[in-house]
N, C-alpha and C positions, 0 to 999 in steps of 0.2 A: 342337412343344415337345420339348426334349431330356429324355429319361428317365434314370433311374439305369442303370448298366452291366448290372445283373442283368436288366433288362427286355429288352435286346437279346440277351444271352447265352441266357437261357431261351427266348426267342422263336425264335431260330435253331435251337437244339437240339430244340425242339418242332415244327420244320418249318413254321413260320408264314411263308408267302411275303411277306405284308405287312410283317412285322418284318424279314425278310431284306432287302427293298428299302430299308427305313429304315436298316438297319445299313450297307449299302453306300453309301448317300447320306452317312451320317455319315463313313465312311472317306474318301470323295471330298472332303469339306470341307477347306478350307485354314485354317479358324479354329483358333487354338492350343487353345482349350478343347475343340473337337470332336476334334482330333488326340490330345489327352491321353486323352479318353474312349475313342477308337478303340483306342489302345494297350492300355488295360485290357481291353477286349473281346477283342482279338486274342490276348492272353496267356492268357485264360481258355478260348478256343476251340481253341487250338493242340493240346491233347491229343486232340481229336476229329477231327483232320485227317490227311491222308497216305494214305488208303485208296483214293483215286480214281485212275482212269487219266487222266493228264494228256496231252492230245493237242494239238499245235500244227499249224495248217494255213495254208499260204500258197499262192499261185497266180499264174501270169502273167495279164495282162489278157485277159479273154474266156474264161478256163478254166472258167467256170461255178461259181465257188467258193460263192456263196450257195445255188445250187440243190443243189450237192453236200452242203453242210453240212445243209441242210434235209432232204434225202432220207436222208442218213446218220443224222442225229439221229432222224428218225421211225422208221427201222429199229431203232435201238437201244432206243427206248422201247417197242417191241413185243417180245413173247416170241419168241426164236429159240434155236437150239442151235448149239453149236460142233461141226462134224461129226467132229472128231478127239478131242474131249474127252468124258469121262463125268462130270466134276465138276459137281455141281448148280449151281455159280455161273455156268456157261455156259448154264443153262436158265432164265434169268430176264430180265425186261425191265429196262432201265436207266433211271436218272434222269440227264438230260443238262443241263448248263449250258453255254451258249455265251457267251464273253466276247470282246470285240473290242479289239485294240490298234491305234489309228488315230492316227499322228503328224500326219496332215493335219488332224485335227479341232482341233489347236491353232491352226490358221490359219482354217479355214472355220467353226468353231463350229457344225458341222452338227447337224441335228435328232437328238435322242436317240431318236426313233421310227424312224429310218432302218432300223436292223437288224431291227426287228419288221415293217416293211412289206415287206421283201424276203424274209422267212421267215414268212409268215402262218400256214401250217399248223403249223409247229413252235412258234411263239409261243403258239398256242392249245392246245397239248398240255399236259395237266396235269402230266406227268412231265418237262417241259422248262422251262428258264428262260433268257431271252436278256437280256444286259446289254451295252450299248455302252460303250466307254471314255469317261471324262469328257472333255469338251472344255475346252481351256485347259491351260496349263503345258507343260513340255517332254516329250519322248518318255520321258525317265527318270521324270518324275512320273507320266505315264500308266501306265508299266510298273509302278511301285510300287503304284499303286491296283489294277492288274489282279492282281498277285501276292496282295495282301491279300484282294481279292474272291474269288479262286480258293480261298483257305483257308477263307473264310467259307462258300462254297458246299459245300466238302467237309464242314465241320462240320454243315451243314444236312442232308447226306445224299446229295448228288449224287455218283454213283460214276463218272461220265465228265465230265471238264471239257474242253471244246474251246475253245482260245484261237486266235482268228483274226487274222491280220495283214491289216488293211484297207489300210494304206499300203504303201510300198515302201522298199527300202534297209535301213537299220539296224534296222528293226522285225523283220525275220526273225531277226537275231542275238539281239535282245532276247527274242523269244518262244521261241526254241530254248533259251534259258538258264533257262526256267522250266517246261519240259515234259519228259515221259519219251520221247515219240515225236513226231518232226517229219515231217509229210507235205507233199510238194510236188506241187501239181496242175499238170499241163502240158496243152497243147492240140496236137492233131495237125492237119495240113493247113493250117497258116498260114505256109507257106514252109519255109525251112531250120530244122528243129526245134532245132538246136544253136546257131543264130545268136542272139547277144545274151544267152545264158543266163549268168548270173553263176556263176563257179566256186565262189564262196563259198556260194551257195545250195545247190548240189549237195553240197558238203561237209557241210552241215548236215542233209541229208535222211536219214531212216531208211527212207524209201520214196518212190518217185516214182509217181504215178498219172496215166495219160493219160485225161482225161475226154472225154465226148462220143463214146465208141466205139460209135456206133449208126448204122444206115442205111448210107449210102454211105461213111461215115467209118471203118468198121470196119477196112478194109485199111490206111488211112492211119495209124490208131492203132497197128496192129501194127508197121508200119514205124518209127513214132516210138519205140515200145517198144524195138525192136532198137537204134536209134541211141542212146537213153539208156543202155541196158545197156553199150554200148561206152564211152560217156563215163564212166560210173561205175567201170568197170574200171581206168580211168586214175588214179583217185583212191584214196587210202589210206582204208579204212573207219575210222570214229571208234571203233568197238568191235571188239575181236579176235574176238568171238563172233557178230558180225552183219554180213552183207553186204546192203546195201540192195537190195531187189528193185524191179523196174519192173512195175507192174500196169496194167490197163486197166479202165475202167468207163463206165457211162452213168448219170448222176444222174437223167436224165429217165425212162429205162426201168428204173431201179433195179437194173441188172445189175452184177455185180462188187463190189457194196458189202459183201456178206457175206465175200468173200475178203479184202478190205481189213481188216475187223475181225478176222478170224482171224489175219492177219499181225501186227496190233498186239498181240493176245493172245500169240502165239508169241514175239514180241520181248520182251514183258514177262516171260514165263515164263523165257526164257533169261537175261535180265539179273538176275532175282531169284535164279536158281539159282547164278549166278557172283558174286553180291553187288554187281554193277555198278550196279543200280538204286538201292540204298541209298547207295552211294558217290557216284553222280551227284547225288542229292538233297542229300546233305550238302554237296557242293561248291557246288551252286546256292544253298543257304542261306547259306553263308559269303560267296559272291560278292555276294549280295543285301545282306548286312550291311555289307560294305565299300563297296558303291555308295551305301548310305544314309548312311554316315559321310562319304563324299566330298561327297554332295549337301548334307548338314547343314553341313559346313565352308564350302562355297560360299555357302550362305544366310547363315551367320553373318558371313562376310566382307563381303558386299554390304549387310547390314543394320546394320553397325557405323556409328554416328554419325561417328566420327573418319574412317573411310574414305570415307564419303559426302561429308564436307566436303573431304577432301584430293584425291579422285579427279579432279575437273575440272582442277585446276591441274597435277597430275602427268601426266594424259593429254595436256594441251596441251604440256607441257615435252618429253615423249617424242616427240610429233608434230613439234615444231620441231627436234628433234635436240639439245636443250639438256641432256637427261638420258638416260642409257642405260637400256634396258628392264630390265637386271639391277639397277641401282641403284634404279630406280623400284619394281620388284617387292619388293625387300628393304625399302624404306622403308614401303610399304603393309602388308606382313606384320608389320613391327615395330610398327605402330600397332595391329594386331589383338592382338599379344602383350601390349601395355600395357593394353589395355582389352578383354579377352575378353567376348563377348556371352553 
């Protein structure tokens, strides 16, 4: 049963996980009434957002991404100190939310429990919250829900938001456009380390980490680290104040995880000092707004009764070469102008 907006707003701010889950479910709904309610809720929660570390994580197949996120998340929920900092904020345990962006779920409609079964320890942790992306819709739709879910989690009080790309391809770019720090997990000892690595993914990276640097694989991981450092030097850094480092770790042995977190904190501090963090978030918010406008216009186009009626004939005419695509597109858009939805 749908409640009044205040029920969800107060529940999230009171850190009620049950109401948090209900709020996210409401956001994921495609029903117009639910979307209208969700907009009211989001607007009220917005002043309580923006204080979390937003971390994006992707990885090549076999890099042990799930194990890494679980070990990393468990480390963050426990008390530890930053070895170079004396600020009290580095002497506390964190509240961690893990969100997944999975474009493949639009086809597979996979189980929403999948993320929790592969991160059993973290899902049972009181200071953690795991939420898979909604199945169905386009990657853009999944990303929209993930962005809003991220803000709700920040309003709830989670101070570290991990957004994981489960799929491949465009999802990396999508996730990098909503986070402060983008971490790329790589694997050593699987042949030529640089073979098949997309330049675009390396350009997005704020750091590269070679996972599974344990046992007989330690030397291979070090060699891979050197290879990636050379590859990164060939690219222009996204920020003038930050050169992406290449690190090694073992998620199973939980070694190197602390250094990764220290790197994320140092990156955050540098970008805050230069004003880049604030500027990046402003740009991301504007990009998000315009992507929603484009998505809304597309929905209005295909939901127009006149366009639905005309589209089969126009499509057939273009296919037969009887009408040019330019004339056909102009005709369809003119129908939308006459009868705006």
